[in-house]
C-alpha positions in Angstrom: 68.2 35.2 153.3 68.7 38.9 154.1 71.6 40.1 156.1 72.9 36.6 156.5 74.1 36.6 153.3 77.1 38.7 154.3 78.1 35.9 156.9 80.9 34.6 154.7 82.5 38.2 154.7 82.6 38.4 158.5 82.8 35.1 160.1 86.2 34.6 159.5 86.6 37.1 162.7 85.5 34.0 164.8 88.7 32.2 163.9 90.9 34.7 165.8 90.3 32.7 169.2 91.4 29.4 167.7 94.5 30.9 166.2 95.7 32.3 169.6 94.6 29.2 171.3 96.3 26.8 168.6 99.7 28.6 169.0 99.6 28.0 172.8 98.0 24.8 173.4 98.3 22.5 170.4 101.3 20.7 169.0 102.7 22.8 166.2 102.0 20.1 163.6 98.4 20.0 164.4 98.0 23.7 164.9 99.5 24.4 161.4 97.3 22.0 159.7 94.0 23.1 161.5 94.8 26.9 160.9 95.7 26.2 157.2 92.5 24.5 156.4 90.3 27.0 158.3 91.9 29.8 156.5 91.5 28.1 153.1 87.8 27.3 153.5 86.9 30.7 155.0 88.6 32.5 152.4 87.0 30.4 149.6 83.6 30.9 150.9 84.2 34.6 151.3 85.3 35.0 147.8 82.7 33.2 146.2 80.1 35.1 148.4 81.6 38.3 147.2 81.6 37.3 143.6 77.7 36.3 144.1 77.0 39.7 145.6 78.5 41.3 142.7 76.3 39.3 140.1 73.0 39.9 142.1 73.7 43.6 142.6 74.7 44.2 139.0 72.5 41.9 137.1 69.7 44.6 136.6 72.0 47.0 135.1 71.3 47.7 131.4 73.6 46.2 129.0 75.1 43.4 131.2 75.4 40.1 129.8 74.0 38.0 132.6 70.8 35.9 132.3 67.6 38.0 132.6 66.3 35.7 135.7 69.2 36.9 137.7 67.8 40.3 138.1 64.4 39.0 139.2 62.9 40.8 142.3 63.2 37.6 144.2 66.9 37.2 143.6 67.4 41.1 144.4 65.5 40.8 147.6 68.0 38.2 148.9 70.7 41.0 149.2 69.8 44.1 151.4 70.7 47.2 149.5 71.7 45.1 146.4 72.6 47.9 144.2 75.1 49.4 146.6 76.3 46.2 147.7 76.8 45.0 144.1 78.8 47.9 143.0 80.8 48.1 146.0 81.6 44.2 145.6 83.3 45.1 142.1 86.4 46.9 143.2 86.6 44.6 146.4 86.5 41.4 144.2 89.1 43.0 141.8 91.4 43.9 144.7 91.2 40.4 146.0 92.2 38.9 142.6 94.9 41.4 142.1 96.3 40.7 145.6 96.1 37.0 145.1 97.8 37.3 141.7 100.7 39.4 142.9 101.3 37.2 145.8 101.5 34.0 143.5 103.6 35.9 140.9 106.2 37.1 143.6 106.3 33.6 145.2 107.1 31.9 141.8 109.4 34.8 140.8 111.5 34.6 143.9 111.7 30.7 143.7 112.8 31.1 140.1 115.4 33.6 141.1 116.7 31.4 144.0 117.0 28.4 141.8 118.8 30.4 139.0 121.2 31.5 141.7 122.3 27.8 142.1 123.2 27.2 138.7 126.7 25.8 138.5 126.7 24.4 141.9 126.7 20.7 142.5 123.2 19.2 142.7 123.6 18.3 146.3 121.0 18.6 149.1 122.7 21.7 150.7 123.7 24.6 148.5 126.5 26.7 150.0 126.5 30.2 148.6 129.7 32.4 148.9 128.0 35.5 150.4 128.9 37.9 153.2 125.3 38.1 154.1 124.3 35.3 156.5 121.0 33.5 155.7 119.5 29.9 155.5 116.1 28.8 153.9 114.3 25.8 152.4 114.0 26.1 148.8 111.4 23.7 147.4 110.9 22.8 143.7 113.3 22.6 140.7 115.1 19.5 140.0 115.1 18.7 143.8 114.3 20.3 147.0 117.4 22.1 148.4 118.6 23.9 151.5 120.3 27.2 150.8 122.7 28.9 153.2 125.5 31.4 152.8 129.0 30.8 154.0 128.6 33.7 156.3 125.6 31.9 158.1 127.7 28.9 158.6 130.6 30.8 159.8 128.4 32.0 162.8 127.3 28.7 163.8 129.1 25.9 165.8 129.1 22.3 164.4 126.1 21.1 166.5 124.1 24.4 165.6 124.9 23.8 161.9 123.4 20.2 162.3 120.4 21.9 164.0 119.9 24.4 161.1 119.9 21.4 158.4 117.5 19.3 160.5 115.3 22.4 160.6 115.4 23.2 157.1 114.9 19.4 156.2 111.8 19.5 158.4 110.4 22.3 156.2 110.7 20.4 153.2 109.5 17.3 154.3 106.3 18.8 155.7 105.9 21.2 152.5 105.6 24.1 154.9 105.9 26.6 151.7 102.5 25.4 150.6 100.9 26.3 154.1 102.6 29.6 154.2 101.5 30.4 150.6 97.9 29.3 151.3 97.4 31.4 154.4 98.9 34.3 152.5 96.4 33.8 149.8 93.5 33.3 152.3 94.5 36.8 153.9 94.7 38.3 150.4 90.9 37.0 150.0 89.8 38.4 153.5 91.8 40.7 155.8 90.1 39.1 158.7 92.3 36.2 158.0 95.6 38.0 158.8 95.9 36.7 162.2 95.8 33.1 161.0 98.6 34.1 158.4 100.7 35.2 161.4 99.7 32.3 163.4 100.6 29.5 160.7 104.0 31.4 160.0 104.8 30.9 163.8 103.5 27.3 164.1 105.3 26.2 161.0 108.4 27.5 162.4 107.7 25.7 165.8 106.9 22.4 163.9 110.3 22.7 162.4 112.0 23.5 165.5 110.6 20.5 167.2 111.7 18.2 164.4 115.3 19.6 164.6 115.2 19.1 168.3 114.4 15.4 167.9 117.0 15.1 165.1 119.8 16.7 167.0 118.8 15.2 170.4 119.2 18.7 172.2 116.7 21.4 172.5 119.1 23.7 173.9 121.4 23.5 170.7 118.3 24.3 168.4 117.5 27.1 170.7 121.0 28.6 170.4 121.2 28.1 166.7 118.1 30.1 166.4 119.0 32.8 168.5 122.4 33.1 166.7 120.9 33.2 163.3 118.4 35.6 164.5 121.1 38.0 165.5 122.9 37.9 162.2 120.4 37.0 159.6 118.5 38.6 157.2 115.7 36.2 157.0 114.4 34.5 154.0 113.9 36.1 150.3 109.9 35.7 150.6 107.4 35.2 153.4 106.4 32.0 151.7 109.9 30.4 151.9 110.6 28.8 155.5 113.9 29.5 157.2 115.6 29.1 160.6 115.6 32.8 161.3 112.3 33.6 159.7 110.6 36.8 160.8 108.3 36.2 163.9 108.1 35.9 167.6 111.7 34.5 167.8 111.8 34.9 171.7 108.7 32.7 171.9 110.4 29.9 169.8 113.5 30.1 172.0 111.4 30.0 175.2 109.4 27.0 173.9 112.5 25.1 173.0 114.0 25.8 176.4 110.8 24.3 178.0 109.8 20.5 177.8 108.8 19.2 174.5 105.0 19.6 173.7 102.9 16.5 174.2 102.7 14.3 171.1 99.1 14.2 171.6 97.3 16.0 168.8 94.4 17.6 170.9 94.3 18.3 174.6 91.8 16.4 176.6 88.4 17.9 176.6 88.2 17.5 180.3 90.8 20.3 181.0 90.6 24.0 181.0 93.0 24.2 178.0 91.3 21.4 176.4 87.8 22.9 176.8 89.0 26.3 175.4 90.6 24.7 172.4 87.7 22.4 171.4 85.3 25.3 171.8 87.2 27.7 169.7 87.8 24.8 167.1 84.1 24.1 167.1 83.2 27.7 166.5 85.8 28.0 163.7 84.4 24.9 162.1 80.7 26.2 162.7 81.7 29.6 161.1 83.2 27.7 158.0 80.1 25.8 157.7 77.8 28.6 158.0 79.8 30.7 155.3 79.7 27.7 152.9 75.9 27.3 153.5 75.2 31.4 152.8 77.5 31.0 149.8 75.8 27.9 148.5 72.2 29.2 149.3 72.9 32.3 147.1 74.4 30.1 144.3 71.4 27.9 144.2 69.1 30.9 144.2 70.9 32.1 141.3 70.9 28.7 139.6 67.1 28.5 140.0 66.5 32.0 138.3 68.7 30.9 135.5 66.6 30.2 132.3 67.0 26.8 130.7 
C-alpha cells in the first residue's frame, strides 16, 4: 500500500470545496445532510486508519500483547517508516479520543443543566425563564423537547418576531439539528481538516431553520428582523451543539439570504449549469475521497486479519 495508507488522514481536505459550494448553492436542508454524512464517514475512516497505523507500528515492540503475525515484515512494509508512524499515532489517537469524550461529556452536561433549570416550570412546549439575559434555544431530550426562552429576549421582540423565533426553534427540534451539530463537532475532533465542515453545518442548519420559520410565519423579512434583533441582544446558546435563533456565525449572510428570494426547493442544481457542475464535481470528489479513505483503512484491516494466527 505504501504512502497510500495515509490517504484517510489527509483526504478530508478535499471536502473543503463541497463545504463552500454547499453553503452557497444547495438548499440548506440538502447541504446540512450532505455535509454531515461526508464529515462522519471521513472522520470514521481517519480514526480507524490512525488506530491501524498505531497497531502496525508498535506490534514489533517487545512485551506487546498483540498477535505475533502483526509484526511480520509483510505487514510492517505496508506502512512507510512504520516505527516512527506507529509511535506518533499513539498520542494522536489518544488526543482524538480525549477530544471526542470531552465534547460528548460537555454536550450531555449542558443539556442536563438546561433541563434541571426547567424544574418546577409547567411541562409546556415553550419554557419561559425569568432572566435579564436575552437568549433562546432549542432543548431536545428529557420528558419532551422544549423551546427555552428568557423574558428578556421576549421583551426585545415584537409579536410577529416572537412567532418567527418559536417557528425557528421548532424547526431545529423537528429536524434534530442538535444531532447534526454534535456529529460534525465529533468529526472535527477526529480530524482537524474537517473543521470547515463543522462551521458549514452550523451555518446551513441555521439557514434550514430560517427557511422553515419564514414559511411558517409567511414573511421572510419578519424572520430577518427577528434574527437581527436577537443577534444584537443575545448571548447565544449554552453549547455549540444546541441550536438557537442567534447562534454564533455569519449572521449578516443569514439576514441577506432571507431578504433574497427563497431558495429553490430542488435538492440539487441541474448538472447543465455552471453552479450545478461545480456542486456535482465537488460532491463527486468528496464521495471519492470517502471511498478511497474507506478502501485504504479496509485494506490495512484485512492485511492485519490475514496475519492473525488462527
